[in-house]
N, CA, C and O atoms as a GROMACS GRO file, in nm:
protein
  612
    1UNK      N    1   1.237  -0.509   2.207
    1UNK     CA    2   1.115  -0.511   2.126
    1UNK      C    3   0.997  -0.547   2.215
    1UNK      O    4   1.005  -0.638   2.297
    2UNK      N    5   0.887  -0.475   2.197
    2UNK     CA    6   0.768  -0.504   2.276
    2UNK      C    7   0.723  -0.647   2.252
    2UNK      O    8   0.747  -0.704   2.145
    3UNK      N    9   0.659  -0.704   2.352
    3UNK     CA   10   0.616  -0.844   2.346
    3UNK      C   11   0.522  -0.869   2.227
    3UNK      O   12   0.535  -0.970   2.158
    4UNK      N   13   0.426  -0.777   2.203
    4UNK     CA   14   0.333  -0.799   2.092
    4UNK      C   15   0.404  -0.789   1.958
    4UNK      O   16   0.364  -0.856   1.862
    5UNK      N   17   0.508  -0.706   1.947
    5UNK     CA   18   0.584  -0.700   1.822
    5UNK      C   19   0.654  -0.833   1.796
    5UNK      O   20   0.658  -0.881   1.683
    6UNK      N   21   0.707  -0.891   1.901
    6UNK     CA   22   0.773  -1.021   1.888
    6UNK      C   23   0.671  -1.127   1.846
    6UNK      O   24   0.702  -1.214   1.763
    7UNK      N   25   0.552  -1.120   1.902
    7UNK     CA   26   0.445  -1.215   1.867
    7UNK      C   27   0.401  -1.197   1.721
    7UNK      O   28   0.382  -1.296   1.650
    8UNK      N   29   0.386  -1.074   1.677
    8UNK     CA   30   0.348  -1.046   1.538
    8UNK      C   31   0.456  -1.097   1.444
    8UNK      O   32   0.426  -1.157   1.341
    9UNK      N   33   0.581  -1.074   1.478
    9UNK     CA   34   0.694  -1.122   1.397
    9UNK      C   35   0.689  -1.275   1.386
    9UNK      O   36   0.709  -1.331   1.278
   10UNK      N   37   0.663  -1.340   1.498
   10UNK     CA   38   0.656  -1.487   1.500
   10UNK      C   39   0.541  -1.537   1.411
   10UNK      O   40   0.558  -1.633   1.335
   11UNK      N   41   0.424  -1.473   1.419
   11UNK     CA   42   0.310  -1.511   1.337
   11UNK      C   43   0.344  -1.496   1.189
   11UNK      O   44   0.312  -1.583   1.108
   12UNK      N   45   0.409  -1.385   1.153
   12UNK     CA   46   0.449  -1.361   1.013
   12UNK      C   47   0.548  -1.466   0.966
   12UNK      O   48   0.536  -1.516   0.854
   13UNK      N   49   0.645  -1.500   1.050
   13UNK     CA   50   0.745  -1.602   1.012
   13UNK      C   51   0.679  -1.738   0.990
   13UNK      O   52   0.714  -1.809   0.896
   14UNK      N   53   0.584  -1.774   1.078
   14UNK     CA   54   0.514  -1.902   1.063
   14UNK      C   55   0.429  -1.903   0.936
   14UNK      O   56   0.422  -2.005   0.867
   15UNK      N   57   0.365  -1.791   0.905
   15UNK     CA   58   0.284  -1.780   0.784
   15UNK      C   59   0.372  -1.798   0.660
   15UNK      O   60   0.337  -1.873   0.569
   16UNK      N   61   0.486  -1.729   0.657
   16UNK     CA   62   0.579  -1.745   0.545
   16UNK      C   63   0.624  -1.890   0.531
   16UNK      O   64   0.631  -1.943   0.420
   17UNK      N   65   0.654  -1.952   0.644
   17UNK     CA   66   0.698  -2.092   0.643
   17UNK      C   67   0.591  -2.183   0.585
   17UNK      O   68   0.621  -2.272   0.505
   18UNK      N   69   0.466  -2.161   0.624
   18UNK     CA   70   0.355  -2.243   0.571
   18UNK      C   71   0.336  -2.221   0.421
   18UNK      O   72   0.289  -2.310   0.350
   19UNK      N   73   0.373  -2.102   0.372
   19UNK     CA   74   0.365  -2.074   0.230
   19UNK      C   75   0.486  -2.126   0.153
   19UNK      O   76   0.491  -2.120   0.031
   20UNK      N   77   0.584  -2.178   0.227
   20UNK     CA   78   0.705  -2.229   0.164
   20UNK      C   79   0.800  -2.120   0.118
   20UNK      O   80   0.880  -2.140   0.027
   21UNK      N   81   0.792  -2.004   0.182
   21UNK     CA   82   0.879  -1.891   0.147
   21UNK      C   83   0.981  -1.871   0.257
   21UNK      O   84   0.946  -1.850   0.373
   22UNK      N   85   1.108  -1.878   0.219
   22UNK     CA   86   1.216  -1.855   0.314
   22UNK      C   87   1.249  -1.707   0.315
   22UNK      O   88   1.264  -1.645   0.210
   23UNK      N   89   1.259  -1.651   0.435
   23UNK     CA   90   1.291  -1.509   0.445
   23UNK      C   91   1.302  -1.465   0.589
   23UNK      O   92   1.274  -1.542   0.681
   24UNK      N   93   1.341  -1.340   0.607
   24UNK     CA   94   1.352  -1.284   0.742
   24UNK      C   95   1.246  -1.175   0.759
   24UNK      O   96   1.207  -1.109   0.663
   25UNK      N   97   1.202  -1.159   0.884
   25UNK     CA   98   1.100  -1.060   0.915
   25UNK      C   99   1.152  -0.969   1.026
   25UNK      O  100   1.205  -1.016   1.126
   26UNK      N  101   1.136  -0.839   1.007
   26UNK     CA  102   1.166  -0.741   1.111
   26UNK      C  103   1.038  -0.664   1.139
   26UNK      O  104   0.967  -0.624   1.047
   27UNK      N  105   1.008  -0.643   1.268
   27UNK     CA  106   0.887  -0.571   1.307
   27UNK      C  107   0.925  -0.446   1.384
   27UNK      O  108   1.014  -0.449   1.470
   28UNK      N  109   0.858  -0.335   1.354
   28UNK     CA  110   0.882  -0.209   1.423
   28UNK      C  111   0.753  -0.130   1.434
   28UNK      O  112   0.668  -0.134   1.344
   29UNK      N  113   0.739  -0.059   1.543
   29UNK     CA  114   0.623   0.027   1.565
   29UNK      C  115   0.653   0.165   1.506
   29UNK      O  116   0.766   0.213   1.516
   30UNK      N  117   0.554   0.228   1.445
   30UNK     CA  118   0.576   0.364   1.394
   30UNK      C  119   0.581   0.462   1.512
   30UNK      O  120   0.550   0.426   1.625
   31UNK      N  121   0.618   0.586   1.484
   31UNK     CA  122   0.638   0.686   1.590
   31UNK      C  123   0.510   0.720   1.664
   31UNK      O  124   0.514   0.752   1.783
   32UNK      N  125   0.396   0.712   1.598
   32UNK     CA  126   0.269   0.744   1.662
   32UNK      C  127   0.205   0.622   1.729
   32UNK      O  128   0.096   0.632   1.786
   33UNK      N  129   0.273   0.508   1.723
   33UNK     CA  130   0.221   0.382   1.778
   33UNK      C  131   0.088   0.342   1.718
   33UNK      O  132   0.005   0.280   1.785
   34UNK      N  133   0.066   0.377   1.591
   34UNK     CA  134  -0.058   0.341   1.523
   34UNK      C  135  -0.040   0.225   1.427
   34UNK      O  136  -0.136   0.152   1.401
   35UNK      N  137   0.080   0.208   1.375
   35UNK     CA  138   0.104   0.108   1.271
   35UNK      C  139   0.223   0.021   1.309
   35UNK      O  140   0.324   0.070   1.359
   36UNK      N  141   0.208  -0.109   1.284
   36UNK     CA  142   0.321  -0.200   1.297
   36UNK      C  143   0.373  -0.225   1.156
   36UNK      O  144   0.301  -0.277   1.070
   37UNK      N  145   0.498  -0.189   1.133
   37UNK     CA  146   0.562  -0.209   1.004
   37UNK      C  147   0.639  -0.339   1.005
   37UNK      O  148   0.724  -0.362   1.091
   38UNK      N  149   0.609  -0.424   0.909
   38UNK     CA  150   0.682  -0.551   0.894
   38UNK      C  151   0.763  -0.544   0.765
   38UNK      O  152   0.709  -0.521   0.657
   39UNK      N  153   0.892  -0.566   0.779
   39UNK     CA  154   0.982  -0.566   0.665
   39UNK      C  155   1.025  -0.710   0.640
   39UNK      O  156   1.084  -0.774   0.727
   40UNK      N  157   0.994  -0.761   0.521
   40UNK     CA  158   1.030  -0.898   0.485
   40UNK      C  159   1.138  -0.895   0.379
   40UNK      O  160   1.125  -0.826   0.278
   41UNK      N  161   1.243  -0.969   0.402
   41UNK     CA  162   1.350  -0.985   0.304
   41UNK      C  163   1.350  -1.131   0.260
   41UNK      O  164   1.360  -1.222   0.343
   42UNK      N  165   1.338  -1.154   0.130
   42UNK     CA  166   1.334  -1.289   0.076
   42UNK      C  167   1.379  -1.289  -0.069
   42UNK      O  168   1.366  -1.190  -0.140
   43UNK      N  169   1.433  -1.402  -0.110
   43UNK     CA  170   1.468  -1.418  -0.252
   43UNK      C  171   1.343  -1.445  -0.336
   43UNK      O  172   1.347  -1.435  -0.458
   44UNK      N  173   1.233  -1.480  -0.269
   44UNK     CA  174   1.107  -1.509  -0.337
   44UNK      C  175   1.014  -1.388  -0.338
   44UNK      O  176   0.893  -1.403  -0.331
   45UNK      N  177   1.071  -1.269  -0.346
   45UNK     CA  178   0.989  -1.147  -0.334
   45UNK      C  179   0.880  -1.138  -0.441
   45UNK      O  180   0.770  -1.091  -0.412
   46UNK      N  181   0.908  -1.183  -0.562
   46UNK     CA  182   0.808  -1.178  -0.669
   46UNK      C  183   0.683  -1.257  -0.635
   46UNK      O  184   0.572  -1.214  -0.664
   47UNK      N  185   0.701  -1.375  -0.572
   47UNK     CA  186   0.586  -1.456  -0.533
   47UNK      C  187   0.502  -1.384  -0.428
   47UNK      O  188   0.379  -1.390  -0.430
   48UNK      N  189   0.570  -1.317  -0.337
   48UNK     CA  190   0.500  -1.253  -0.226
   48UNK      C  191   0.436  -1.120  -0.267
   48UNK      O  192   0.334  -1.081  -0.210
   49UNK      N  193   0.495  -1.052  -0.362
   49UNK     CA  194   0.441  -0.923  -0.408
   49UNK      C  195   0.327  -0.946  -0.507
   49UNK      O  196   0.221  -0.885  -0.495
   50UNK      N  197   0.348  -1.032  -0.605
   50UNK     CA  198   0.244  -1.061  -0.703
   50UNK      C  199   0.224  -0.948  -0.802
   50UNK      O  200   0.299  -0.850  -0.804
   51UNK      N  201   0.122  -0.962  -0.885
   51UNK     CA  202   0.091  -0.866  -0.991
   51UNK      C  203   0.041  -0.736  -0.928
   51UNK      O  204  -0.060  -0.735  -0.859
   52UNK      N  205   0.112  -0.627  -0.952
   52UNK     CA  206   0.078  -0.495  -0.898
   52UNK      C  207   0.056  -0.497  -0.747
   52UNK      O  208  -0.023  -0.419  -0.694
   53UNK      N  209   0.127  -0.586  -0.676
   53UNK     CA  210   0.119  -0.589  -0.531
   53UNK      C  211  -0.006  -0.655  -0.476
   53UNK      O  212  -0.032  -0.647  -0.356
   54UNK      N  213  -0.085  -0.720  -0.563
   54UNK     CA  214  -0.211  -0.780  -0.517
   54UNK      C  215  -0.188  -0.891  -0.417
   54UNK      O  216  -0.261  -0.903  -0.319
   55UNK      N  217  -0.086  -0.973  -0.439
   55UNK     CA  218  -0.057  -1.082  -0.346
   55UNK      C  219  -0.011  -1.025  -0.213
   55UNK      O  220  -0.049  -1.076  -0.107
   56UNK      N  221   0.070  -0.921  -0.217
   56UNK     CA  222   0.118  -0.857  -0.094
   56UNK      C  223   0.001  -0.799  -0.015
   56UNK      O  224  -0.003  -0.812   0.108
   57UNK      N  225  -0.094  -0.736  -0.082
   57UNK     CA  226  -0.212  -0.682  -0.014
   57UNK      C  227  -0.292  -0.795   0.052
   57UNK      O  228  -0.339  -0.780   0.165
   58UNK      N  229  -0.308  -0.907  -0.018
   58UNK     CA  230  -0.381  -1.021   0.037
   58UNK      C  231  -0.306  -1.080   0.156
   58UNK      O  232  -0.366  -1.113   0.258
   59UNK      N  233  -0.174  -1.093   0.142
   59UNK     CA  234  -0.090  -1.144   0.252
   59UNK      C  235  -0.106  -1.054   0.374
   59UNK      O  236  -0.121  -1.103   0.486
   60UNK      N  237  -0.103  -0.923   0.353
   60UNK     CA  238  -0.116  -0.827   0.463
   60UNK      C  239  -0.251  -0.841   0.532
   60UNK      O  240  -0.259  -0.839   0.655
   61UNK      N  241  -0.358  -0.856   0.454
   61UNK     CA  242  -0.492  -0.872   0.510
   61UNK      C  243  -0.503  -1.000   0.592
   61UNK      O  244  -0.551  -0.999   0.705
   62UNK      N  245  -0.457  -1.111   0.534
   62UNK     CA  246  -0.463  -1.238   0.606
   62UNK      C  247  -0.379  -1.235   0.732
   62UNK      O  248  -0.421  -1.286   0.836
   63UNK      N  249  -0.262  -1.175   0.724
   63UNK     CA  250  -0.175  -1.165   0.842
   63UNK      C  251  -0.241  -1.079   0.950
   63UNK      O  252  -0.232  -1.112   1.068
   64UNK      N  253  -0.307  -0.972   0.910
   64UNK     CA  254  -0.379  -0.887   1.007
   64UNK      C  255  -0.487  -0.967   1.079
   64UNK      O  256  -0.505  -0.954   1.200
   65UNK      N  257  -0.560  -1.050   1.004
   65UNK     CA  258  -0.663  -1.134   1.066
   65UNK      C  259  -0.603  -1.237   1.160
   65UNK      O  260  -0.658  -1.264   1.267
   66UNK      N  261  -0.490  -1.295   1.121
   66UNK     CA  262  -0.422  -1.393   1.206
   66UNK      C  263  -0.373  -1.327   1.336
   66UNK      O  264  -0.384  -1.386   1.444
   67UNK      N  265  -0.320  -1.206   1.324
   67UNK     CA  266  -0.272  -1.133   1.442
   67UNK      C  267  -0.389  -1.099   1.534
   67UNK      O  268  -0.378  -1.114   1.656
   68UNK      N  269  -0.500  -1.055   1.476
   68UNK     CA  270  -0.617  -1.024   1.557
   68UNK      C  271  -0.666  -1.148   1.632
   68UNK      O  272  -0.698  -1.141   1.751
   69UNK      N  273  -0.672  -1.259   1.563
   69UNK     CA  274  -0.720  -1.382   1.626
   69UNK      C  275  -0.630  -1.423   1.743
   69UNK      O  276  -0.677  -1.470   1.846
   70UNK      N  277  -0.499  -1.405   1.725
   70UNK     CA  278  -0.403  -1.446   1.828
   70UNK      C  279  -0.398  -1.345   1.944
   70UNK      O  280  -0.396  -1.385   2.060
   71UNK      N  281  -0.395  -1.215   1.913
   71UNK     CA  282  -0.378  -1.112   2.016
   71UNK      C  283  -0.511  -1.056   2.068
   71UNK      O  284  -0.513  -0.985   2.168
   72UNK      N  285  -0.621  -1.086   2.000
   72UNK     CA  286  -0.756  -1.035   2.030
   72UNK      C  287  -0.762  -0.882   2.037
   72UNK      O  288  -0.844  -0.826   2.109
   73UNK      N  289  -0.677  -0.818   1.962
   73UNK     CA  290  -0.682  -0.673   1.947
   73UNK      C  291  -0.632  -0.639   1.807
   73UNK      O  292  -0.542  -0.704   1.754
   74UNK      N  293  -0.692  -0.535   1.748
   74UNK     CA  294  -0.653  -0.497   1.612
   74UNK      C  295  -0.523  -0.419   1.615
   74UNK      O  296  -0.507  -0.325   1.693
   75UNK      N  297  -0.432  -0.458   1.532
   75UNK     CA  298  -0.309  -0.384   1.508
   75UNK      C  299  -0.304  -0.356   1.358
   75UNK      O  300  -0.317  -0.448   1.277
   76UNK      N  301  -0.286  -0.232   1.321
   76UNK     CA  302  -0.275  -0.199   1.178
   76UNK      C  303  -0.136  -0.239   1.131
   76UNK      O  304  -0.036  -0.190   1.182
   77UNK      N  305  -0.132  -0.330   1.035
   77UNK     CA  306  -0.006  -0.380   0.983
   77UNK      C  307   0.019  -0.322   0.844
   77UNK      O  308  -0.072  -0.308   0.763
   78UNK      N  309   0.146  -0.290   0.818
   78UNK     CA  310   0.190  -0.256   0.684
   78UNK      C  311   0.307  -0.347   0.654
   78UNK      O  312   0.412  -0.339   0.719
   79UNK      N  313   0.289  -0.434   0.556
   79UNK     CA  314   0.392  -0.531   0.519
   79UNK      C  315   0.464  -0.482   0.395
   79UNK      O  316   0.401  -0.446   0.295
   80UNK      N  317   0.596  -0.480   0.403
   80UNK     CA  318   0.678  -0.440   0.289
   80UNK      C  319   0.774  -0.554   0.257
   80UNK      O  320   0.828  -0.619   0.346
   81UNK      N  321   0.794  -0.578   0.130
   81UNK     CA  322   0.889  -0.680   0.085
   81UNK      C  323   0.998  -0.609   0.006
   81UNK      O  324   0.970  -0.544  -0.095
   82UNK      N  325   1.122  -0.622   0.054
   82UNK     CA  326   1.231  -0.549  -0.011
   82UNK      C  327   1.200  -0.400  -0.006
   82UNK      O  328   1.165  -0.348   0.100
   83UNK      N  329   1.212  -0.333  -0.117
   83UNK     CA  330   1.179  -0.190  -0.126
   83UNK      C  331   1.051  -0.168  -0.207
   83UNK      O  332   1.032  -0.060  -0.262
   84UNK      N  333   0.964  -0.268  -0.214
   84UNK     CA  334   0.847  -0.259  -0.301
   84UNK      C  335   0.763  -0.135  -0.274
   84UNK      O  336   0.732  -0.060  -0.366
   85UNK      N  337   0.726  -0.112  -0.150
   85UNK     CA  338   0.636   0.000  -0.119
   85UNK      C  339   0.700   0.135  -0.152
   85UNK      O  340   0.632   0.223  -0.205
   86UNK      N  341   0.827   0.152  -0.122
   86UNK     CA  342   0.895   0.277  -0.155
   86UNK      C  343   0.903   0.297  -0.306
   86UNK      O  344   0.876   0.406  -0.357
   87UNK      N  345   0.940   0.190  -0.377
   87UNK     CA  346   0.948   0.198  -0.523
   87UNK      C  347   0.811   0.228  -0.584
   87UNK      O  348   0.800   0.309  -0.676
   88UNK      N  349   0.709   0.163  -0.533
   88UNK     CA  350   0.573   0.184  -0.586
   88UNK      C  351   0.526   0.327  -0.558
   88UNK      O  352   0.461   0.389  -0.642
   89UNK      N  353   0.560   0.380  -0.440
   89UNK     CA  354   0.523   0.517  -0.407
   89UNK      C  355   0.587   0.614  -0.506
   89UNK      O  356   0.521   0.708  -0.552
   90UNK      N  357   0.712   0.593  -0.539
   90UNK     CA  358   0.780   0.679  -0.637
   90UNK      C  359   0.714   0.669  -0.775
   90UNK      O  360   0.695   0.770  -0.843
   91UNK      N  361   0.679   0.546  -0.816
   91UNK     CA  362   0.610   0.527  -0.944
   91UNK      C  363   0.477   0.602  -0.946
   91UNK      O  364   0.443   0.667  -1.044
   92UNK      N  365   0.403   0.592  -0.835
   92UNK     CA  366   0.272   0.657  -0.828
   92UNK      C  367   0.284   0.809  -0.828
   92UNK      O  368   0.202   0.878  -0.887
   93UNK      N  369   0.387   0.860  -0.761
   93UNK     CA  370   0.408   1.006  -0.761
   93UNK      C  371   0.438   1.055  -0.903
   93UNK      O  372   0.386   1.158  -0.946
   94UNK      N  373   0.522   0.980  -0.975
   94UNK     CA  374   0.553   1.017  -1.113
   94UNK      C  375   0.428   1.010  -1.201
   94UNK      O  376   0.403   1.099  -1.282
   95UNK      N  377   0.350   0.903  -1.183
   95UNK     CA  378   0.226   0.889  -1.258
   95UNK      C  379   0.133   1.006  -1.230
   95UNK      O  380   0.075   1.064  -1.322
   96UNK      N  381   0.118   1.041  -1.102
   96UNK     CA  382   0.030   1.151  -1.063
   96UNK      C  383   0.074   1.282  -1.128
   96UNK      O  384  -0.009   1.357  -1.179
   97UNK      N  385   0.203   1.309  -1.127
   97UNK     CA  386   0.253   1.433  -1.187
   97UNK      C  387   0.236   1.434  -1.338
   97UNK      O  388   0.204   1.537  -1.397
   98UNK      N  389   0.259   1.320  -1.403
   98UNK     CA  390   0.239   1.310  -1.548
   98UNK      C  391   0.093   1.334  -1.586
   98UNK      O  392   0.063   1.408  -1.680
   99UNK      N  393   0.004   1.270  -1.513
   99UNK     CA  394  -0.139   1.287  -1.540
   99UNK      C  395  -0.181   1.431  -1.512
   99UNK      O  396  -0.260   1.489  -1.586
  100UNK      N  397  -0.128   1.489  -1.404
  100UNK     CA  398  -0.160   1.628  -1.370
  100UNK      C  399  -0.118   1.722  -1.483
  100UNK      O  400  -0.190   1.816  -1.515
  101UNK      N  401  -0.002   1.697  -1.542
  101UNK     CA  402   0.045   1.779  -1.654
  101UNK      C  403  -0.050   1.767  -1.773
  101UNK      O  404  -0.085   1.867  -1.836
  102UNK      N  405  -0.092   1.644  -1.804
  102UNK     CA  406  -0.186   1.623  -1.915
  102UNK      C  407  -0.316   1.699  -1.891
  102UNK      O  408  -0.370   1.764  -1.981
  103UNK      N  409  -0.366   1.689  -1.769
  103UNK     CA  410  -0.492   1.756  -1.735
  103UNK      C  411  -0.475   1.907  -1.743
  103UNK      O  412  -0.563   1.977  -1.795
  104UNK      N  413  -0.364   1.957  -1.693
  104UNK     CA  414  -0.338   2.101  -1.695
  104UNK      C  415  -0.338   2.155  -1.838
  104UNK      O  416  -0.399   2.258  -1.866
  105UNK      N  417  -0.271   2.085  -1.927
  105UNK     CA  418  -0.259   2.135  -2.064
  105UNK      C  419  -0.380   2.105  -2.152
  105UNK      O  420  -0.413   2.183  -2.242
  106UNK      N  421  -0.448   1.993  -2.126
  106UNK     CA  422  -0.564   1.959  -2.210
  106UNK      C  423  -0.693   2.020  -2.156
  106UNK      O  424  -0.788   2.044  -2.231
  107UNK      N  425  -0.695   2.044  -2.026
  107UNK     CA  426  -0.818   2.094  -1.964
  107UNK      C  427  -0.924   1.988  -1.947
  107UNK      O  428  -1.037   2.017  -1.907
  108UNK      N  429  -0.889   1.862  -1.977
  108UNK     CA  430  -0.984   1.751  -1.966
  108UNK      C  431  -0.943   1.655  -1.855
  108UNK      O  432  -0.824   1.634  -1.830
  109UNK      N  433  -1.042   1.597  -1.790
  109UNK     CA  434  -1.017   1.501  -1.683
  109UNK      C  435  -0.948   1.376  -1.738
  109UNK      O  436  -0.970   1.338  -1.853
  110UNK      N  437  -0.867   1.314  -1.656
  110UNK     CA  438  -0.800   1.189  -1.692
  110UNK      C  439  -0.832   1.085  -1.584
  110UNK      O  440  -0.834   1.116  -1.465
  111UNK      N  441  -0.858   0.964  -1.628
  111UNK     CA  442  -0.892   0.854  -1.538
  111UNK      C  443  -0.769   0.767  -1.517
  111UNK      O  444  -0.696   0.736  -1.611
  112UNK      N  445  -0.747   0.728  -1.391
  112UNK     CA  446  -0.642   0.631  -1.359
  112UNK      C  447  -0.714   0.509  -1.298
  112UNK      O  448  -0.752   0.512  -1.182
  113UNK      N  449  -0.732   0.403  -1.377
  113UNK     CA  450  -0.804   0.285  -1.326
  113UNK      C  451  -0.710   0.188  -1.255
  113UNK      O  452  -0.588   0.208  -1.251
  114UNK      N  453  -0.767   0.085  -1.200
  114UNK     CA  454  -0.694  -0.031  -1.146
  114UNK      C  455  -0.594   0.004  -1.036
  114UNK      O  456  -0.481  -0.045  -1.038
  115UNK      N  457  -0.634   0.087  -0.943
  115UNK     CA  458  -0.550   0.117  -0.828
  115UNK      C  459  -0.614   0.060  -0.703
  115UNK      O  460  -0.736   0.057  -0.690
  116UNK      N  461  -0.531   0.014  -0.611
  116UNK     CA  462  -0.583  -0.032  -0.482
  116UNK      C  463  -0.623   0.091  -0.400
  116UNK      O  464  -0.582   0.203  -0.433
  117UNK      N  465  -0.700   0.073  -0.295
  117UNK     CA  466  -0.736   0.188  -0.211
  117UNK      C  467  -0.614   0.263  -0.158
  117UNK      O  468  -0.613   0.386  -0.156
  118UNK      N  469  -0.512   0.191  -0.117
  118UNK     CA  470  -0.392   0.259  -0.065
  118UNK      C  471  -0.319   0.335  -0.175
  118UNK      O  472  -0.262   0.441  -0.150
  119UNK      N  473  -0.320   0.282  -0.297
  119UNK     CA  474  -0.256   0.352  -0.409
  119UNK      C  475  -0.334   0.477  -0.447
  119UNK      O  476  -0.275   0.581  -0.478
  120UNK      N  477  -0.467   0.468  -0.444
  120UNK     CA  478  -0.548   0.588  -0.471
  120UNK      C  479  -0.518   0.695  -0.366
  120UNK      O  480  -0.507   0.813  -0.398
  121UNK      N  481  -0.507   0.652  -0.243
  121UNK     CA  482  -0.477   0.747  -0.135
  121UNK      C  483  -0.342   0.815  -0.158
  121UNK      O  484  -0.329   0.936  -0.138
  122UNK      N  485  -0.242   0.738  -0.200
  122UNK     CA  486  -0.110   0.796  -0.226
  122UNK      C  487  -0.118   0.904  -0.334
  122UNK      O  488  -0.054   1.008  -0.322
  123UNK      N  489  -0.194   0.878  -0.438
  123UNK     CA  490  -0.207   0.977  -0.546
  123UNK      C  491  -0.286   1.098  -0.498
  123UNK      O  492  -0.250   1.212  -0.529
  124UNK      N  493  -0.394   1.075  -0.423
  124UNK     CA  494  -0.469   1.188  -0.367
  124UNK      C  495  -0.376   1.277  -0.285
  124UNK      O  496  -0.379   1.400  -0.298
  125UNK      N  497  -0.294   1.217  -0.201
  125UNK     CA  498  -0.202   1.294  -0.117
  125UNK      C  499  -0.098   1.368  -0.200
  125UNK      O  500  -0.063   1.482  -0.169
  126UNK      N  501  -0.048   1.303  -0.304
  126UNK     CA  502   0.056   1.368  -0.384
  126UNK      C  503   0.001   1.484  -0.467
  126UNK      O  504   0.077   1.574  -0.506
  127UNK      N  505  -0.128   1.484  -0.495
  127UNK     CA  506  -0.189   1.593  -0.573
  127UNK      C  507  -0.266   1.693  -0.486
  127UNK      O  508  -0.321   1.791  -0.538
  128UNK      N  509  -0.270   1.670  -0.356
  128UNK     CA  510  -0.351   1.753  -0.267
  128UNK      C  511  -0.318   1.902  -0.276
  128UNK      O  512  -0.408   1.985  -0.269
  129UNK      N  513  -0.192   1.935  -0.291
  129UNK     CA  514  -0.151   2.076  -0.294
  129UNK      C  515  -0.121   2.126  -0.435
  129UNK      O  516  -0.065   2.234  -0.452
  130UNK      N  517  -0.156   2.048  -0.536
  130UNK     CA  518  -0.128   2.089  -0.674
  130UNK      C  519  -0.214   2.211  -0.708
  130UNK      O  520  -0.334   2.211  -0.682
  131UNK      N  521  -0.154   2.314  -0.766
  131UNK     CA  522  -0.229   2.438  -0.793
  131UNK      C  523  -0.330   2.429  -0.907
  131UNK      O  524  -0.423   2.510  -0.913
  132UNK      N  525  -0.314   2.332  -0.997
  132UNK     CA  526  -0.397   2.331  -1.118
  132UNK      C  527  -0.497   2.217  -1.128
  132UNK      O  528  -0.590   2.224  -1.210
  133UNK      N  529  -0.481   2.113  -1.048
  133UNK     CA  530  -0.570   1.996  -1.059
  133UNK      C  531  -0.612   1.948  -0.920
  133UNK      O  532  -0.552   1.984  -0.819
  134UNK      N  533  -0.715   1.865  -0.919
  134UNK     CA  534  -0.755   1.794  -0.797
  134UNK      C  535  -0.794   1.652  -0.837
  134UNK      O  536  -0.819   1.624  -0.954
  135UNK      N  537  -0.798   1.564  -0.739
  135UNK     CA  538  -0.831   1.424  -0.768
  135UNK      C  539  -0.948   1.381  -0.682
  135UNK      O  540  -0.970   1.432  -0.572
  136UNK      N  541  -1.024   1.286  -0.736
  136UNK     CA  542  -1.133   1.226  -0.660
  136UNK      C  543  -1.155   1.084  -0.709
  136UNK      O  544  -1.123   1.050  -0.823
  137UNK      N  545  -1.209   1.002  -0.621
  137UNK     CA  546  -1.239   0.864  -0.658
  137UNK      C  547  -1.385   0.855  -0.699
  137UNK      O  548  -1.472   0.918  -0.640
  138UNK      N  549  -1.410   0.774  -0.802
  138UNK     CA  550  -1.546   0.754  -0.853
  138UNK      C  551  -1.570   0.606  -0.872
  138UNK      O  552  -1.477   0.529  -0.892
  139UNK      N  553  -1.696   0.567  -0.865
  139UNK     CA  554  -1.733   0.428  -0.885
  139UNK      C  555  -1.736   0.351  -0.754
  139UNK      O  556  -1.707   0.405  -0.647
  140UNK      N  557  -1.772   0.225  -0.766
  140UNK     CA  558  -1.785   0.138  -0.649
  140UNK      C  559  -1.711   0.008  -0.670
  140UNK      O  560  -1.698  -0.039  -0.783
  141UNK      N  561  -1.663  -0.050  -0.563
  141UNK     CA  562  -1.601  -0.183  -0.567
  141UNK      C  563  -1.488  -0.193  -0.667
  141UNK      O  564  -1.398  -0.109  -0.671
  142UNK      N  565  -1.493  -0.299  -0.748
  142UNK     CA  566  -1.388  -0.324  -0.848
  142UNK      C  567  -1.383  -0.217  -0.957
  142UNK      O  568  -1.281  -0.202  -1.024
  143UNK      N  569  -1.492  -0.144  -0.973
  143UNK     CA  570  -1.500  -0.039  -1.076
  143UNK      C  571  -1.452   0.097  -1.025
  143UNK      O  572  -1.456   0.196  -1.098
  144UNK      N  573  -1.406   0.103  -0.900
  144UNK     CA  574  -1.361   0.230  -0.844
  144UNK      C  575  -1.233   0.274  -0.913
  144UNK      O  576  -1.142   0.194  -0.936
  145UNK      N  577  -1.227   0.402  -0.947
  145UNK     CA  578  -1.110   0.455  -1.017
  145UNK      C  579  -1.085   0.598  -0.969
  145UNK      O  580  -1.172   0.663  -0.912
  146UNK      N  581  -0.966   0.644  -0.994
  146UNK     CA  582  -0.927   0.779  -0.956
  146UNK      C  583  -0.936   0.870  -1.078
  146UNK      O  584  -0.892   0.832  -1.187
  147UNK      N  585  -0.992   0.988  -1.060
  147UNK     CA  586  -1.006   1.083  -1.170
  147UNK      C  587  -0.934   1.212  -1.130
  147UNK      O  588  -0.956   1.266  -1.022
  148UNK      N  589  -0.848   1.258  -1.219
  148UNK     CA  590  -0.778   1.385  -1.199
  148UNK      C  591  -0.846   1.488  -1.288
  148UNK      O  592  -0.859   1.469  -1.409
  149UNK      N  593  -0.888   1.599  -1.227
  149UNK     CA  594  -0.965   1.702  -1.299
  149UNK      C  595  -0.898   1.838  -1.283
  149UNK      O  596  -0.829   1.864  -1.184
  150UNK      N  597  -0.920   1.925  -1.382
  150UNK     CA  598  -0.864   2.061  -1.368
  150UNK      C  599  -0.944   2.140  -1.264
  150UNK      O  600  -1.065   2.124  -1.251
  151UNK      N  601  -0.873   2.226  -1.190
  151UNK     CA  602  -0.942   2.316  -1.097
  151UNK      C  603  -1.005   2.428  -1.178
  151UNK      O  604  -0.947   2.476  -1.275
  152UNK      N  605  -1.123   2.468  -1.136
  152UNK     CA  606  -1.189   2.580  -1.202
  152UNK      C  607  -1.123   2.709  -1.153
  152UNK      O  608  -1.098   2.727  -1.034
  153UNK      N  609  -1.097   2.797  -1.248
  153UNK     CA  610  -1.029   2.922  -1.209
  153UNK      C  611  -1.123   3.038  -1.208
  153UNK      O  612  -1.083   3.150  -1.178
   0.00000   0.00000   0.00000
C-alpha cells in the first residue's frame, strides 16, 4: 500500500476512535488514481451513516480536511460504510426510473427534492441516455432540487 494510503487509513482510524466508533478501515486507490476509497466496517454503521447519509457526508468532508491538513495535498476521498453507497445507488436508480416513467406517461415534470449533490449526480447519470426524459437541477443551496422533464419530440 502506498505510504499516503497508509497515512489516510491511520487518520480515518484515529477519527473513528475519537468518535467512539469501533471498526476497521481499508483504503484503496481507484484505477485512475483520482479517488481514494475508504471502506469502513463497523457495528455502529447507523451512527456513521445517519439520516439519508448526511452524517456520512459530513464525516467524509471532515476527514478530507484532516487529510489535507496532514498531507498538505488534496486527495478526493469517498467513504463507504458497509454497502451503504452501493445500496443507495440502486435505490436512486430505481427512483430515477420510476420518476422517468411517470414523466413519460403524464407529460409533466416531476421534482425530486432533498438530494445531496452526489445523489443528484447519480440520477443525472442514470437518466442521461433515457430516450423520453432529461433531468436538470434547479434552485440554490438547500433549496436545490432535481427536476425530471419530458423531452420535446
